[in-house]
N, C-alpha and C positions, 0 to 999 in steps of 0.2 A: 338428580345426579349432578355432581360438581363437574363443571367443564374446566379441566386443567389447562387446556389450550388457551382459554380466555384469561385464566389467572396468570399464565406465563406471559401472554401478550400484554396484559395490563402492567405487569411488573417491569417488562422490558421497554415499554413504549417510551419513545423519546419525544421531547418537545421539539417543535420545528424552529430551529435556530438559523436565522439568515447568516450566510457567510459574509465576511467583511472583505471588500476588494482591497488588496494589498497584503492580505495574510493568507498564506497558502500552506499546504500540508505535503510532506514528503511522499506519502502514498499516492498522491495525485500526479506525480511527474510523468508516469507512463500512461496515464489516461488519455483518451481522445480529448483533444483540447476543446472541441465543440461541446462535448458532454460536460466538461468542467465549467465551461462558460455558462451553460444552462443552469448548472447547480448553484451558481452565484446570482444569476439574473432571475430565475424562476424556481426557487427551491421547492422541493416536494418532500412529503413525509416518506421515510424509508419504508418499503414494503415489509409487512410484519414477518413474513417468512425469511426475508433477508436479515432482519434484525436477529432472528433466532440463529441464523448461520453465523453472524458476527459474534454472538454470545458464545456459541460453541467454540469458535476460534479463540476467544478470550480465555475460556477454560483450558484449552490446550496450551496456551501461553503460560498460564499459571502452573500447569503441570510441569512444563519444561523448566521453569524457574526452580521448582522443588527438586527436580532431578539434578540440576546443575549445582545446587547448593548442598546437596545431600552428602553426609559423611561417608556414605557408601561409594562415593566416586571421588576419592582423594586426589586423583590425577588432574582434576579440574577445580579451579577456584573461580567462583562467581564474583567478579569485581563490582558489577552493577547491573540493575535491571530497571526498565522504564526510566532510562536516563534522559533528562531534558536535552532537547536539540534545537538549535536556532542558527540560521544563516541570514544575515542582513545584507540586502543589496540596496541599490540607490533608492528605490521607491517601494520596496516590498520586503516582506519577511517570510521565510520558509521555516516553520517550526513544528515540532512534534516530540515524539519520544522514541528512543532507541530500545529495542527489545532487551538485549543482553550484551554485556562485555565480559569475556572470560579470559583466564590465563591457563595455558596448558603447562603444568608443572614440570614435565619431562624436559622441555627445551626453553621454558620461561617465555613462551610466545603468547602475545595478546591477540585475540580475535574479537571482532564484532559478530554477533550472531543474530540474524533476522529469521524469525520463526513464521512459517506459513502453513496453515492447515489445508488439507486437500481431501477430497472425497476418495481419491485413489492415487497412489504414487506410481502405479504400473506404467502410466503414460507420461510420467515426468522424466524426460530424458535429458533436458537441459533446463536451467533456471529461466524463469520468465524475464524478458528484457526489462520490464517495469520494476520487477523485484531487484534486479541487479542495479538499476539506476537509483532506486531508493537507498540500497545499501551503500552505494558509492558516495552518496551525499553524506551519510553518517560517517563513513571512513574519512572523508575530507575534513569534516568539521572537528572530528576527534583526533586527527593526525594519527590514525591507526590504519596501517596499510594492508591488513589481512582481514578478510571477512568470510563468513559462512552463511549460506542460505539453507535453512533446515526445513524440509517439507515433511509433515507428519500426517499420516492417514488417520482420519477421525475415528473410524470404526475399529481399527486394529492397533493403533499406535506404532505401526511400522514407519520407518523413517528413510529418507534419502537426503544426502547432504552434498552441497556443491561449494568448493572453495572459490573465492573471488579475490582477485588481485586488484590493487588500486589502479584506476585509469583516469587520468585527468581529462581525456577526450570525452568519456562518458559523463563525467561530472559537468563539463562545460555544456554538453548537449542538454542535460537535465536542467541546468540553470537557464539556458536559453529558452527552453520550453516554458518555464515559469515567467520569464520576461515577455514572451509572446502572448501567453494567456493574459497577463496583466495589461498589456497594450490593447488587446481586443476588448477587455472589460472597460478600461478607461475611455476608449473611443466609442464604446457601445456598438462594436462591429462584430457581426457573427462570423466565427472562423469557418473554414472549410470543414466538411464532415470527414476528418482524416481516417477514422476507423472504417468508413465505407470505401475509402480510396486505397488505403494501404492494406494489402492482403493479409499481412501478419497481424493486423489489428482487427480484422473482421469479427473475431469472436466477441469483441466488446459490445457489438451491436445486439447480440442475442437477447440479453436481459436488460438493455438500456431503458431506463424509465423515461427517456426523452426521445424515444424512437418516433413517436407520432409527430412531435414538433419538428424533428430533424427532416423527416421525409416531406413534410408540408413546406418547409423552408427551401429544401433542395430536392425536388423530385428526381427519380432515377435518371430521367432523360436529360437532365442538365448538370450531371456530375462533371467536375473538371476533368 
């Protein structure tokens, strides 16, 4: 019997590419800085189940692009998708791609749209702070001051959307986080385990691939 799980895994398997210190990704801005530090210093292969989840998210993104550019939705014009993004600071670059830029024809208003897939939208009452931070970077670079974070449920395609207004304070916080990560990497200095310290970030520890290294470096009894 053909094992389609193996076929899918072989198709999706990614080469282990080491990250380059000085080049960072917008989706990392809300991550635990220690986790990001480990991903540069001791990169690991992405778990095969997690790769499948990422691919499911990619398929959702492609579906939303089709929806936005469809003639069945004339009230929306898709201006761009997978738009290149780059912010250059003194010693580092933050680069990636913006999901979608749309125009609402009724009032001629431009929005950036960040799409996030979710197993369930029932518990999504507010947008994730990391998602807001990521979208704010895009808005800053594009000089577009209105954004939307769209959560779409993978099994049902039900959606929940949140409008986000431009905030320079959030953008400054995001950029400062990248500067801090860069400084820790250049100095080869391990950051504090912030996801274990900050209660609203504790959820990041659950499936962290660097949990063992983190607890070995900083046991529970010596947390700051």
